[in-house]
N, C-alpha and C positions, 0 to 999 in steps of 0.2 A: 162650260160643259162641252162634252164631246158626244155627238149623236151616236146612239147605240152602245154607249159605255155607261155602266152604273157603278157606283161606289158604295161600299159598306163602310159605315162608321162603327167600328167595334170598340166599345167603351164600357167601363165599369162604373157604377154609381151615378149614372145619369138619371135625372128626374124624368117623369113621364112628359112633362111640359117641354123640357129641353129636347127629348127624343122626338116629340111631335114637330117641334120647330125645325129640326134638321130634316125630318121626313118631308115636310112641306117644300123643302129646297132640293128634293130629289135624292137624298141619302137614304140608304137602307140601313137602319139602325139595328145593331145586334149587341147583345149582352156578352161582354168579354168573359165574364165568369162562367156562363153556360158553355161557351165555345172551348174553354180551356179546362173543363172539369176533369178530363182524362186525356192522356196523350193521343189516343186513337181519334177522338173527336177533333182535337186540335190539328192533328196531321191531316185528317180528311178535309177540314175547313181550308187549310193551306192548299192542298192538292186540287180542290175545287175552285180555287181563285185563279183569275187570269194573271194577276200580278199583285204586288204590294205597293201601296202609296202611303208614305208616312212622313211626318215632320219630326224633327229632333228638338230636344230641349234647347232653349235659347242659349244657355251657357256653352253648350257644345258647338253651336253654330258660330257664336261670337269668337270663341277661343280657337276655332279650327282645330279641335282636339284630335280629329281623326276617328272620333267615336263612331261605332257601327253596331247596330242592333243585332242581338242574337236571334231575334225573330226574323230579321231580314236574311240572316244566314240560313235559317230554316226554309224560307221562301226560295232562295237560290238553290239549295240542295234539292228541293222538290221540282226544280226546273221552272220556277216562276220568276219572271223579271221583277226587279225592284226599282222603284222611283222614290228616292229619299232625299231629304234636305241635306245640302252639302255641309259636311262638318270637316272637310279636308281628307276624307278617306280615299279620295282619288290619288293621293300621294302613295298609297300602299296597294290599292286594288284597281284593276282595269275598269274603266268606265266607257260608256257609249254603246255597248252591246250587252244586254242582259242586266246591266246595272247603270242607273242614271242618277247623278246628283242634280239637284236644282237649287237655284236661288231666286228664280223669277217664275211667274205664272206661265210665261211663254215657254220656258224650258220644260215645265210640267207637260204642257200641251204637245210640245215636240216629242217628248218621250212617249206619251200615250200614242201619238200618231205612228211613231216608229214601231212600237210593239204591235199595234193593230195591223200595220202594213205587212210585217214579217214575224208573226208570232212564233213560228217554229225556230227561226234563227235566234231570236232572243231567249227562247226557252233553253235551247242548247247552250247558248253563251252563259246564261245564268247558272246552269248545272256545272259547266266547266269552271266557272269562277269558284263555286263551292268546293269542287273537287281539288282544285289547285291550292286554294287559300284557307279552307276550313276543314279539310280532312284531318280527323283526329290523329291518325297514325303519322301522317306527314308532319303535323305540327308538333307532336310529342317528340319525334325524332329530331326535329330542328331545335327544340328547347333543350333536350338532353345534350345535343352536340354543342350548342352555344354556352351551356353552363358547365361543360367539361365532364359531364356525367356519362358520356357514351364514348 
């Protein structure tokens, strides 16, 4: 744990006992279904977050598929840094400012400390990554050009 930093565990279908068990270990347990009932509530939840921390499916980690979550892209677009399990996306996306891959607990703690030390720097970097790599207009133009349609 990191003093002064709390984590939400946003999950659907968790039993009350499981929820209590996580809460006893310091997690704030939230129902994913409630938070994603409509796009405005979902957007507000992301905008009120300091950052996203997430793990990837084991197959994406083992295969180094480069998988990257659409939810993480939403966090970046909202100017929220992302700490996510390394799937090889660092081959395509800039990491180390605003976006942090991890394979070890120490890398998670280093990323949290970096974000906490300079939150505005990492928020700006996160938003820049989203603008450069996830902007719909840029990506559509690239796809049309690459496929010979433009």
